[in-house]
Structure formats: C-alpha cells, structure tokens
MMTF fields as JSON, N, C-alpha, C and O atoms, coordinates in Angstrom:
{
  "mmtfVersion": "1.0.0",
  "mmtfProducer": "UNKNOWN",
  "numBonds": 135,
  "numAtoms": 136,
  "numGroups": 34,
  "numChains": 1,
  "numModels": 1,
  "chainsPerModel": [1],
  "groupsPerChain": [34],
  "chainIdList": ["A"],
  "bondAtomList": [4, 2, 8, 6, 12, 10, 16, 14, 20, 18, 24, 22, 28, 26, 32, 30, 36, 34, 40, 38, 44, 42, 48, 46, 52, 50, 56, 54, 60, 58, 64, 62, 68, 66, 72, 70, 76, 74, 80, 78, 84, 82, 88, 86, 92, 90, 96, 94, 100, 98, 104, 102, 108, 106, 112, 110, 116, 114, 120, 118, 124, 122, 128, 126, 132, 130],
  "bondOrderList": [1, 1, 1, 1, 1, 1, 1, 1, 1, 1, 1, 1, 1, 1, 1, 1, 1, 1, 1, 1, 1, 1, 1, 1, 1, 1, 1, 1, 1, 1, 1, 1, 1],
  "groupList": [{"groupName": "UNK", "atomNameList": ["N", "CA", "C", "O"], "elementList": ["N", "C", "C", "O"], "formalChargeList": [0, 0, 0, 0], "bondAtomList": [1, 0, 2, 1, 3, 2], "bondOrderList": [1, 1, 2], "singleLetterCode": "X", "chemCompType": "L-PEPTIDE LINKING"}],
  "groupTypeList": [0, 0, 0, 0, 0, 0, 0, 0, 0, 0, 0, 0, 0, 0, 0, 0, 0, 0, 0, 0, 0, 0, 0, 0, 0, 0, 0, 0, 0, 0, 0, 0, 0, 0],
  "groupIdList": [1, 2, 3, 4, 5, 6, 7, 8, 9, 10, 11, 12, 13, 14, 15, 16, 17, 18, 19, 20, 21, 22, 23, 24, 25, 26, 27, 28, 29, 30, 31, 32, 33, 34],
  "secStructList": [7, 7, 2, 2, 2, 2, 2, 2, 2, 2, 2, 2, 1, 7, 2, 2, 2, 2, 2, 2, 2, 2, 2, 2, 2, 2, 2, 2, 2, 2, 2, 2, 2, 7],
  "xCoordList": [7.969, 7.272, 8.289, 9.395, 7.897, 8.804, 8.625, 7.549, 9.681, 9.592, 8.559, 7.85, 8.476, 7.534, 6.106, 5.338, 5.747, 4.381, 4.102, 3.013, 5.08, 4.885, 4.638, 3.726, 5.449, 5.271, 3.888, 3.23, 3.45, 2.134, 1.049, 0.123, 1.169, 0.165, 0.18, -0.875, 1.375, 1.48, 0.804, 0.114, 1.011, 0.43, -1.094, -1.803, -1.605, -3.054, -3.762, -4.981, -3.015, -3.648, -4.343, -3.729, -5.631, -6.374, -5.791, -5.09, -6.095, -5.562, -6.144, -5.442, -7.43, -8.062, -7.313, -7.045, -6.974, -6.26, -4.904, -4.49, -4.209, -2.898, -3.044, -2.208, -4.123, -4.379, -4.576, -3.998, -5.398, -5.667, -4.372, -4.151, -3.514, -2.234, -1.389, -0.759, -1.382, -0.595, -1.123, -0.344, -2.451, -3.055, -2.684, -2.335, -2.76, -2.418, -0.961, -0.645, -0.073, 1.353, 1.545, 2.321, 0.835, 0.949, 0.544, 1.229, -0.59, -1.065, -0.048, 0.249, 0.482, 1.462, 2.692, 3.178, 3.196, 4.387, 4.087, 4.903, 2.905, 2.531, 2.519, 3.113, 1.847, 1.759, 3.146, 3.445, 3.986, 5.332, 6.203, 7.029, 6.016, 6.848, 6.379, 7.079, 5.205, 4.678, 5.63, 5.361],
  "yCoordList": [-10.632, -10.957, -11.357, -10.82, -12.298, -12.728, -11.824, -11.267, -11.687, -10.876, -11.462, -10.722, -12.787, -13.437, -13.023, -12.679, -13.056, -12.701, -11.243, -10.917, -10.37, -8.958, -8.795, -8.075, -9.465, -9.372, -9.891, -9.317, -10.969, -11.527, -10.496, -10.333, -9.796, -8.779, -7.672, -7.203, -7.256, -6.192, -6.618, -5.826, -7.875, -8.377, -8.44, -8.219, -8.745, -8.877, -7.526, -7.468, -6.434, -5.11, -4.813, -4.926, -4.43, -4.131, -2.928, -2.103, -2.844, -1.727, -0.404, 0.607, -0.4, 0.851, 1.412, 2.611, 0.544, 1.012, 1.582, 2.622, 0.903, 1.369, 2.741, 3.625, 2.901, 4.178, 5.274, 6.355, 4.986, 5.972, 6.36, 7.533, 5.369, 5.641, 6.576, 7.505, 6.326, 7.169, 8.594, 9.547, 8.747, 10.087, 10.8, 11.98, 10.078, 10.682, 11.136, 12.239, 10.281, 10.638, 11.873, 12.767, 11.92, 13.056, 14.347, 15.363, 14.304, 15.491, 15.901, 17.086, 14.924, 15.238, 15.905, 16.906, 15.362, 15.934, 17.351, 18.257, 17.536, 18.863, 19.878, 20.949, 19.544, 20.474, 20.698, 21.79, 19.666, 19.782, 20.711, 21.45, 20.673, 21.491, 22.949, 23.803, 23.25, 24.61, 25.558, 26.757],
  "zCoordList": [27.402, 26.153, 25.075, 25.02, 24.23, 23.162, 21.944, 21.725, 21.161, 19.944, 18.983, 18.301, 18.932, 18.012, 18.338, 17.44, 19.625, 20.013, 19.65, 19.178, 19.869, 19.53, 18.037, 17.63, 17.219, 15.769, 15.38, 14.513, 16.016, 15.717, 15.988, 15.193, 17.124, 17.466, 16.419, 15.991, 16.006, 15.004, 13.704, 13.062, 13.326, 12.073, 12.193, 11.212, 13.408, 13.594, 13.62, 13.456, 13.824, 13.883, 12.553, 11.492, 12.608, 11.371, 10.64, 11.227, 9.346, 8.544, 9.024, 9.052, 9.406, 9.859, 11.056, 11.119, 12.009, 13.206, 12.804, 13.317, 11.885, 11.427, 10.769, 10.956, 9.993, 9.324, 10.363, 10.255, 11.374, 12.43, 13.13, 13.432, 13.389, 14.058, 13.191, 13.698, 11.892, 10.979, 11.006, 11.045, 10.984, 11.007, 12.301, 12.286, 13.427, 14.728, 14.711, 15.156, 14.195, 14.14, 13.256, 13.593, 12.122, 11.201, 11.905, 11.791, 12.644, 13.365, 14.427, 14.584, 15.151, 16.203, 15.594, 16.122, 14.495, 13.848, 13.37, 13.54, 12.767, 12.258, 13.397, 13.283, 14.487, 15.619, 16.229, 16.714, 16.205, 16.786, 15.938, 16.473, 14.61, 13.712, 13.684, 13.141, 14.262, 14.223, 14.908, 14.979]
}
C-alpha cells in the first residue's frame, strides 16, 4: 500500500469514528493504569 492512499483513508474517516476511537483508547489506558 502507498502512504498516499493510507493518508487518504485517514482523512476520509468520519469525525464520529475518530471520536469513538479516542474513547476506546481512553478506556484502554484507564484500565491499563489501574
């Protein structure tokens, strides 16, 4: 895969999905730090 295509996919990701990913990462970090 080319870097350009990957960047394009990242840019096309909706904000809601990005938000959900951030929330998931936050939960994972929280549980990991317990």
